[in-house]
C-alpha positions in Angstrom: 0.2 -0.1 -0.5 2.9 1.6 0.4 4.5 1.9 -2.4 0.6 2.9 -4.0 0.8 6.6 -2.2 4.0 6.5 -3.4 3.0 6.3 -6.4 0.2 8.4 -6.6 2.3 11.0 -5.1 5.1 11.1 -8.1 2.1 11.3 -11.1 0.3 14.3 -9.0 3.9 15.8 -9.0 4.7 15.1 -12.7 1.5 16.7 -13.4 2.3 19.6 -11.6 2.9 23.0 -12.7 3.9 22.8 -16.8 2.3 19.7 -17.5 0.4 19.9 -20.7 -4.3 20.5 -20.1 -7.1 18.9 -22.5 -9.2 22.1 -21.5 -9.8 24.1 -18.2 -12.6 26.3 -17.1 -13.1 30.2 -16.8 -16.0 30.7 -15.0 -19.4 28.8 -16.6 -17.7 28.0 -19.8 -14.3 25.4 -21.1 -11.9 26.2 -22.9 -10.8 23.3 -25.3 -8.4 22.2 -28.0 -10.0 23.5 -31.2 -11.8 26.8 -29.3 -11.4 30.1 -31.0 -9.6 33.0 -29.9 -13.0 35.1 -30.3 -14.3 32.4 -27.8 -11.9 31.8 -25.4 -11.8 35.6 -25.2 -15.5 36.2 -24.6 -15.4 33.2 -22.0 -11.8 34.3 -20.1 -11.6 38.4 -20.8 -8.3 38.9 -21.5 -4.7 37.1 -20.6 -2.5 39.2 -18.7 0.4 39.2 -21.2 0.4 37.7 -25.7 3.5 36.9 -27.1 3.2 36.4 -31.0 5.0 35.7 -33.5 5.2 32.5 -36.7 6.6 28.9 -37.4 7.3 27.3 -39.9 5.9 23.8 -39.9 4.8 20.5 -41.8 1.6 20.3 -42.7 0.1 16.4 -43.7 -2.5 16.3 -46.0 -4.4 13.7 -48.4 -4.8 13.7 -52.0 -6.1 11.1 -53.4 -5.6 9.0 -50.7 -1.9 9.5 -50.8 -0.2 11.3 -47.7 1.8 14.3 -48.5 3.9 16.7 -46.2 3.8 20.0 -47.2 5.3 23.3 -45.9 3.4 26.4 -44.2 3.9 29.1 -41.7 2.0 29.2 -39.0 0.7 32.3 -36.7 0.9 31.5 -33.5 0.3 33.2 -29.7 0.5 32.2 -26.7 -1.8 34.2 -23.9 -1.1 33.5 -19.9 -3.9 33.3 -17.7 -3.4 34.4 -14.2 -6.3 32.7 -12.0 -5.5 34.1 -8.4 -2.5 33.1 -6.0 -4.4 29.8 -5.2 -4.3 27.9 -8.9 -2.4 27.6 -11.5 -1.8 29.7 -14.2 -3.0 28.6 -17.7 -0.6 29.2 -21.6 -3.2 29.3 -24.0 -1.6 28.4 -27.1 -3.2 28.8 -30.7 -1.9 28.2 -34.1 -3.5 30.2 -36.9 -6.5 31.6 -34.1 -7.6 28.1 -32.9 -6.2 26.5 -29.3 -3.9 23.8 -31.0 -3.1 23.4 -26.7 -3.7 24.1 -23.2 -0.8 24.3 -20.1 -0.3 24.9 -16.7 1.9 27.2 -15.4 3.4 28.6 -11.6 0.4 29.3 -9.2 -0.8 32.9 -9.9 -0.7 36.4 -7.8 
């Protein structure tokens, strides 16, 4: 039983700050991968910081039943939400205007 408790503690530590999330709650709304920037802005309001840049990525596409790869510029933005001193901050990554990834940061302030 002690080993189970230790494994559970290790799992919680591993999933702590900086871990990837699939969704988070803003008020009564649930923000998740695939949501548009305007939906996140409406639900959560203005973030405390926004960083933006472009990345060149290989994008898979299917044509005529064959997998092809093309290279395209992707506009990336990271929005940071401070949820208060008792909760982890949320880092929302957008690619071309849609939520691509949600991560937990350090404790807010």
